[in-house]
C-alpha positions as CSV (number, residue, x, y, z in Angstrom):
1,M,-2.9,-11.8,-1.4
2,K,0.0,-13.9,-0.5
3,L,3.7,-13.3,0.1
4,I,6.1,-13.7,-2.9
5,M,9.8,-13.4,-3.5
6,K,11.5,-10.2,-4.7
7,T,12.6,-11.8,-8.0
8,E,9.0,-12.7,-8.8
9,F,7.9,-9.2,-8.0
10,D,10.7,-7.7,-10.2
11,N,9.6,-10.0,-13.0
12,L,6.0,-8.7,-12.8
13,R,7.2,-5.0,-12.5
14,L,9.6,-5.2,-15.5
15,N,7.0,-6.8,-17.9
16,P,6.1,-4.1,-20.5
17,K,2.5,-5.4,-20.5
18,H,2.0,-4.3,-16.9
19,S,1.6,-0.9,-15.4
20,Y,2.6,0.2,-12.0
21,D,1.8,3.0,-9.6
22,T,3.7,4.3,-6.6
23,G,2.6,6.1,-3.5
24,S,4.0,7.1,-0.1
25,N,3.1,8.8,3.1
26,S,5.5,9.5,6.0
27,D,7.3,6.2,6.5
28,K,5.2,3.9,4.3
29,Q,5.8,3.4,0.6
30,V,3.6,1.3,-1.7
31,V,4.2,0.1,-5.3
32,K,1.2,-1.5,-7.0
33,I,1.4,-3.5,-10.3
34,Y,-1.6,-3.7,-12.6
35,C,-2.5,-5.9,-15.6
36,A,-5.5,-4.8,-17.6
37,G,-6.6,-2.6,-14.7
38,Q,-6.6,-5.4,-12.2
39,L,-4.2,-5.2,-9.2
40,I,-1.9,-8.3,-9.3
41,A,0.9,-7.4,-7.0
42,K,2.2,-4.8,-4.5
43,K,5.3,-4.0,-2.5
44,L,5.0,-2.5,1.0
45,K,8.0,-0.7,2.5
46,I,7.5,0.4,6.1
47,K,10.6,1.8,7.7
48,K,13.2,-1.0,7.1
49,S,10.7,-3.8,6.4
50,I,9.9,-4.7,2.8
51,R,7.2,-7.2,1.9
52,Y,6.0,-8.4,-1.6
53,F,2.5,-9.6,-2.1
54,A,0.6,-10.9,-5.1
55,I,-2.8,-12.4,-6.0
56,K,-3.2,-16.2,-5.8
57,T,-3.0,-16.6,-9.6
58,Y,0.1,-14.3,-10.0
59,Q,2.2,-17.0,-11.7
60,Q,0.2,-16.8,-14.9
61,Y,1.5,-13.2,-15.3
62,I,5.2,-14.1,-14.8
63,T,7.3,-14.2,-18.0
64,S,9.9,-16.7,-18.7
65,E,13.6,-15.7,-19.1
66,S,13.6,-16.7,-22.8
67,E,10.8,-14.2,-23.8
């Protein structure tokens, strides 16, 4: 997985074809995005730090603004 921008993560999260799951324990929160059962992206929030990650081929799952 590699780092991606927040806007790209939001695009993946808001796509109705994708599902997402959330989880947390103490000071760590995770949001995982799936497409057809495959993990394609995740958001890690640890204390005040937020990081967005996606698989190498995540760009094929991003929708354009016109759709």
